C-alpha positions in Angstrom: -54.8 -122.5 -173.9 -51.7 -124.8 -173.9 -51.2 -124.4 -177.6 -51.3 -120.6 -177.2 -48.7 -120.9 -174.4 -46.4 -123.3 -176.3 -43.6 -120.7 -176.8 -43.5 -119.8 -173.1 -43.8 -123.4 -171.9 -40.9 -124.6 -174.0 -38.7 -121.6 -173.6 -36.2 -123.6 -171.5 -35.4 -125.7 -174.6 -33.5 -122.8 -176.1 -30.9 -123.2 -173.4 -28.2 -125.9 -173.4 -29.7 -129.3 -172.4 -27.5 -129.5 -169.3 -29.3 -126.4 -167.9 -32.8 -127.7 -168.3 -33.2 -129.3 -164.9 -31.9 -126.2 -163.1 -34.1 -123.8 -165.1 -37.2 -125.9 -164.4 -36.5 -126.0 -160.7 -37.9 -123.4 -158.3 -35.2 -124.1 -155.7 -33.4 -120.7 -156.0 -36.6 -118.8 -155.7 -37.7 -120.8 -152.7 -34.4 -120.1 -151.1 -34.9 -116.4 -151.6 -38.4 -116.5 -150.2 -37.2 -118.5 -147.1 -34.5 -116.0 -146.4 -36.9 -113.1 -146.6 -39.4 -114.9 -144.4 -36.7 -115.6 -141.8 -35.8 -111.9 -141.6 -39.4 -110.9 -141.4 -40.1 -113.3 -138.6 -37.2 -111.7 -136.6 -38.7 -108.2 -136.9 -42.4 -109.3 -136.6 -43.9 -105.8 -136.6 -43.4 -103.2 -139.3 -44.5 -99.6 -138.9 -45.6 -99.4 -142.6 -45.4 -101.3 -145.9 -42.4 -99.3 -147.0 -40.4 -100.8 -144.0 -41.2 -104.3 -145.2 -40.2 -103.4 -148.7 -36.9 -102.0 -147.5 -36.1 -105.2 -145.5 -36.9 -107.4 -148.5 -34.7 -105.2 -150.7 -31.8 -105.4 -148.3 -32.1 -109.2 -148.3 -32.0 -109.3 -152.1 -29.0 -106.9 -152.2 -27.1 -109.1 -149.7 -27.9 -112.2 -151.7 -26.8 -110.6 -154.9 -23.5 -109.5 -153.3 -22.9 -113.1 -152.1 -23.6 -114.5 -155.6 -21.1 -112.0 -157.0 -18.4 -112.6 -154.4 -18.3 -116.4 -154.4 -16.9 -118.3 -157.4 -19.6 -121.0 -157.2 -22.2 -120.7 -160.0 -25.6 -122.1 -160.4 -25.1 -122.4 -164.2 -21.6 -122.8 -165.6 -20.3 -119.6 -167.1 -18.7 -121.3 -170.1 -21.9 -123.0 -171.2 -23.8 -119.7 -170.9 -21.5 -118.2 -173.7 -23.4 -120.2 -176.3 -26.7 -118.5 -175.4 -25.8 -114.9 -176.3 -25.0 -113.7 -179.8 -21.6 -112.2 -180.4 -19.2 -111.9 -183.3 -17.4 -115.1 -182.4 -20.5 -117.3 -182.4 -22.9 -116.3 -185.2 -24.9 -119.5 -184.8 -25.7 -119.0 -181.1 -29.2 -118.9 -179.9 -30.9 -116.1 -177.8 -32.8 -117.0 -174.7 -36.6 -117.1 -175.0 -36.3 -117.4 -178.8 -39.6 -118.8 -180.1 -39.7 -122.3 -181.6 
């Protein structure tokens, strides 16, 4: 099973080495889940599943807006340029490229 999943398990290696630790971490996902849980705990009772989905969507939209507005980045923008193919860097690698 592990041999079949080799490409998926080693996908992080296609990114610059300085990103590996952050890519392997689940901290950003845990932060998102904590924020959604905090908002759900405030409301406590939802009239239907759609109401819960709307609340979670609003939380995600707010977090996205914060990430766009603040200059601080989880991964440096300059080092991300190497990942995507363009005319200036023909030898760049694409994310999730098989090994």
